[in-house]
C-alpha positions in Angstrom: 0.6 17.9 -14.5 -0.5 17.8 -11.0 2.6 18.6 -8.4 0.4 17.7 -5.5 -1.5 14.8 -3.9 -2.1 13.3 -0.9 0.0 11.2 1.3 -0.3 8.9 4.6 3.3 8.2 5.5 7.1 8.3 4.2 9.1 5.7 5.2 12.6 6.7 5.4 15.6 4.3 5.7 13.5 1.3 4.8 15.8 -2.1 3.2 12.5 -3.2 1.3 10.8 -2.5 -1.9 14.1 -2.0 -4.1 17.9 -2.3 -3.9 19.7 -0.5 -1.3 18.0 1.9 1.3 15.1 3.5 0.0 13.0 6.1 1.0 9.2 4.8 0.4 6.2 7.2 -0.1 2.7 5.7 0.8 0.1 7.2 -1.3 -3.3 7.1 -0.2 -6.3 6.2 -1.5 -6.8 2.0 -3.9 -9.5 0.9 -6.6 -9.1 -2.5 -4.4 -10.6 -3.9 -1.2 -8.4 -6.8 -0.2 -10.0 -8.9 2.0 -6.0 -9.2 3.8 -5.0 -5.5 3.4 -2.4 -4.6 5.7 -2.7 -1.4 5.3 -7.1 -0.4 5.4 -5.7 3.4 6.1 -4.3 3.1 2.5 -8.1 2.6 1.3 -9.8 5.9 1.4 -8.6 8.4 -1.3 -9.3 11.3 1.3 -7.9 12.1 4.4 -9.6 9.9 7.5 -9.5 10.1 11.2 -8.4 7.2 13.3 -9.0 6.5 16.8 -6.4 4.5 19.1 -9.0 4.2 22.2 -5.5 2.5 23.7 -4.0 6.3 23.5 -6.9 7.8 25.0 -6.0 9.4 28.4 -9.7 9.0 29.7 -12.8 12.1 29.9 -12.2 12.7 33.3 -8.7 14.0 32.3 -9.2 15.6 29.1 -12.1 16.7 27.3 -10.3 18.5 24.6 -11.8 16.4 21.2 -15.4 16.6 22.8 -15.3 20.2 22.9 -13.4 20.6 19.5 -15.9 18.1 17.7 -18.6 20.6 16.0 -20.9 17.3 14.4 -21.4 15.8 17.6 -19.5 12.7 16.3 -17.7 12.5 19.4 -19.2 11.2 22.8 -18.4 10.0 26.5 -18.6 6.7 27.2 -18.4 6.8 30.9 -18.1 2.9 32.0 -14.6 3.1 30.5 -13.3 6.9 30.8 -12.8 7.2 26.9 -14.4 8.4 24.0 -16.7 6.9 21.5 -16.4 8.1 17.8 -19.9 7.8 15.9 -18.2 7.8 12.4 -21.4 8.2 10.5 -21.6 11.8 11.7 -17.8 12.0 11.8 -16.7 14.8 8.6 -12.8 13.7 8.9 -12.1 17.7 9.7 -9.8 16.7 11.5 -10.5 19.4 14.8 -10.5 16.9 17.4 -6.9 15.4 16.3 -5.6 19.0 16.4 -6.0 19.1 20.3 -5.9 15.7 21.1 -2.9 15.8 23.6 -2.1 11.8 23.5 -2.4 11.7 19.7 -5.0 8.9 20.1 -6.9 11.1 17.4 -5.0 11.8 13.8 -5.8 12.4 10.9 -4.0 9.9 7.9 -3.4 11.9 4.5 -1.8 15.0 3.2 -1.6 17.3 0.9 2.2 17.2 -0.4 3.7 18.8 -3.4 6.2 17.4 -5.6 9.1 19.3 -4.0 8.1 18.3 -0.7 8.4 15.2 -1.1 11.3 15.1 -3.0 12.8 17.3 -0.2 12.4 14.6 2.3 14.0 12.3 0.2 16.8 14.1 -0.6 17.6 13.9 3.0 19.1 10.6 2.8 20.8 11.1 -0.5 24.4 9.7 0.4 22.5 6.4 1.6 21.4 6.3 -1.8 24.8 6.7 -3.5 26.3 4.4 -1.3 23.6 1.5 -1.3 22.5 1.9 -4.8 19.1 2.9 -2.9 16.3 5.6 -3.9 12.3 6.5 -3.7 9.6 3.7 -4.1 6.1 4.4 -4.4 3.6 2.8 -2.8 0.3 2.7 -1.4 -2.6 2.3 -1.7 -2.2 2.5 -5.0 0.5 5.5 -6.8 -1.6 5.4 -10.1 -4.6 6.6 -8.5 -2.7 9.3 -8.4 -0.9 9.0 -11.5 -0.3 12.8 -12.7 1.4 13.3 -8.8 3.1 10.5 -9.2 4.6 10.3 -12.6 6.0 14.4 -11.8 7.4 12.9 -8.7 9.2 10.0 -10.4 10.2 12.2 -13.1 12.0 14.6 -11.0 13.5 12.1 -8.9 15.1 10.5 -11.7 16.3 13.7 -13.1 18.0 14.0 -9.9 19.7 10.9 -10.1 18.1 8.8 -7.6 17.1 5.4 -8.7 13.3 4.7 -8.3 10.6 1.8 -8.2 6.8 1.8 -8.1 4.6 -0.6 -6.6 1.4 -1.1 -8.6 -2.0 -3.6 -8.3 -2.2 -2.5 -11.7 -5.8 -2.0 -12.1 -5.3 1.4 -13.6 -5.6 3.1 -17.2 -2.5 1.8 -19.5 -1.2 4.9 -20.1 -0.8 5.7 -16.6 1.7 2.3 -16.5 2.7 3.5 -19.4 3.8 6.8 -18.0 5.3 5.9 -15.3 7.6 3.5 -17.2 9.4 6.0 -18.9 10.6 7.2 -15.4 11.3 4.2 -13.5 14.3 1.8 -12.9 12.0 -1.3 -11.3 8.3 -2.3 -10.9 6.5 -4.2 -8.4 3.6 -5.7 -9.7 0.8 -7.6 -7.9 -1.0 -10.6 -9.8 -3.3 -12.1 -6.9 -4.9 -14.8 -9.0 -5.4 -15.4 -12.2 -9.5 -17.0 -11.5 -11.4 -13.5 -12.4 -14.2 -14.8 -10.4 -12.2 -15.7 -7.3 -9.9 -12.3 -7.9 -13.4 -10.1 -7.6 -14.6 -12.4 -4.5 -11.9 -11.1 -2.5 -10.9 -7.9 -3.8 -13.9 -6.7 -5.1 -12.5 -5.5 -8.8 -11.7 -8.2 -11.6 -8.1 -8.9 -12.9 -8.7 -8.8 -16.1 -7.5 -5.1 -16.7 -4.8 -6.2 -14.4 -3.8 -9.0 -16.7 -4.1 -7.2 -19.9 -1.7 -4.2 -18.2 1.1 -6.8 -17.4 1.2 -7.8 -21.2 1.4 -4.9 -22.0 4.0 -4.0 -19.7 6.3 -6.6 -20.9 5.8 -6.3 -24.3 6.4 -2.4 -24.6 8.9 -2.3 -21.8 11.4 -5.5 -22.2 14.3 -3.9 -20.5 12.6 -2.6 -17.0 13.0 -5.0 -14.2 9.7 -6.5 -13.2 8.8 -8.2 -9.9 5.8 -9.5 -10.0 4.5 -10.5 -6.1 1.7 -12.3 -5.0 0.6 -12.1 -1.5 -0.5 -15.8 -0.6 -3.5 -15.9 1.4 -5.0 -18.8 3.2 -8.4 -20.1 1.4 -7.9 -17.8 -1.7 -4.2 -18.6 -3.6 -1.9 -20.9 -1.4 -2.6 -24.4 -3.5 0.0 -25.3 -5.9 -2.1 -25.3 -8.7 -3.1 -21.3 -7.9 0.8 -20.5 -8.0 1.4 -22.5 -10.8 -1.2 -20.9 -12.9 0.6 -17.4 -11.9 3.7 -18.8 -13.1 2.3 -20.1 -16.6 0.8 -16.8 -17.2 4.2 -14.7 -16.1 6.7 -16.9 -17.6 8.7 -16.7 -20.9 9.6 -12.8 -20.1 13.2 -12.4 -18.9 12.8 -9.4 -17.1 10.3 -10.8 -15.0 10.8 -12.4 -11.4 8.6 -13.4 -8.8 8.0 -13.6 -5.6 5.7 -15.1 -2.7 4.7 -12.8 0.5 3.0 -14.7 3.1 0.1 -13.5 4.5 0.7 -11.9 7.8 -1.7 -10.2 10.4 0.4 -7.1 11.6 -2.0 -4.5 10.2 -5.6 -6.2 11.6 -5.4 -3.8 14.7 -5.3 -0.5 12.3 -9.1 -1.7 11.1 -10.3 -1.2 14.8 -9.0 2.3 15.0 -10.8 3.1 11.7 -14.1 1.7 12.6 -13.9 -1.0 10.2 -14.2 -5.0 10.6 -11.1 -7.1 9.3 -12.9 -10.1 7.3 -10.2 -12.7 7.7 -10.1 -12.7 11.7 -9.3 -16.0 12.9 -8.1 -17.0 9.6 -4.2 -18.8 10.8 -0.9 -17.3 9.1 0.8 -20.5 6.8 3.1 -22.3 8.2 6.8 -22.3 7.3 6.6 -25.8 5.6 4.0 -24.6 3.4 5.3 -21.7 2.2 9.2 -23.1 1.5 6.8 -25.7 -0.6 5.3 -23.2 -2.7 8.7 -21.3 -3.3 10.2 -24.6 -4.2 7.7 -24.8 -6.9 8.6 -20.7 -8.0 12.0 -22.0 -7.9 11.7 -25.2 -10.0 9.4 -23.2 -13.1 11.1 -19.7 -13.0 15.0 -20.6 -11.8 14.6 -18.1 -9.2 16.9 -18.6 -6.0 
């Protein structure tokens, strides 16, 4: 059992992604490359340098990172009194982040042990008992680090915590099967049924995802499963797109269905990572359209 994993954030006192007050552990690494991803810092499965140019106090006042970078990946931009990061040369070593006084440069991704994560989660133990909350694993994709994720879930369960996992379902069935021995709730992404469209927008086929969902419902019929669909304009925002998913998941009494409206809250992160946001300029959905789609879910899934 691997007792260590790569985590990029631990969010305490969350009221989402499970009942009650939660501690959410965000795992680094994801096999998908969704065009709308709100957490692009979760995709790469290694520690990663982020640079927020707005926080840089300027090369006239500070040259610490220029002196610390041994790869020549940081250069001076005289016009704006800032530094420029050449990601082709960057080794993600983190030496520049160590000396940056304003935290304009930071390394995301920290190796942590199961005990280290649980120690943080247990700080909120009194809130779990009062609210019915607990620990949720998110990402990225937690099951990309399956041994660490399952070890964390097992130990949390042994300590009496309510446990949940968010997964895109793109993993070996054995990983889901093992994790489900230690979870109270599974949040499962199903983005669309059409495999070609799924691959075009996420870079992977959905065949494994859909088969794993069938196996999940068949092997763990008592485990609550909440299927989530991020509703993205031009991808899956039509009535027929949602009906296809409903027809695939309905008939399983342990399954509920939620729609998550597309938003652009994570767009600024792409610039920090030196990446392009592929849905730039795509408008968010109107409240009327989301309400229309949710009414379809209510009608066919019997949910409120």
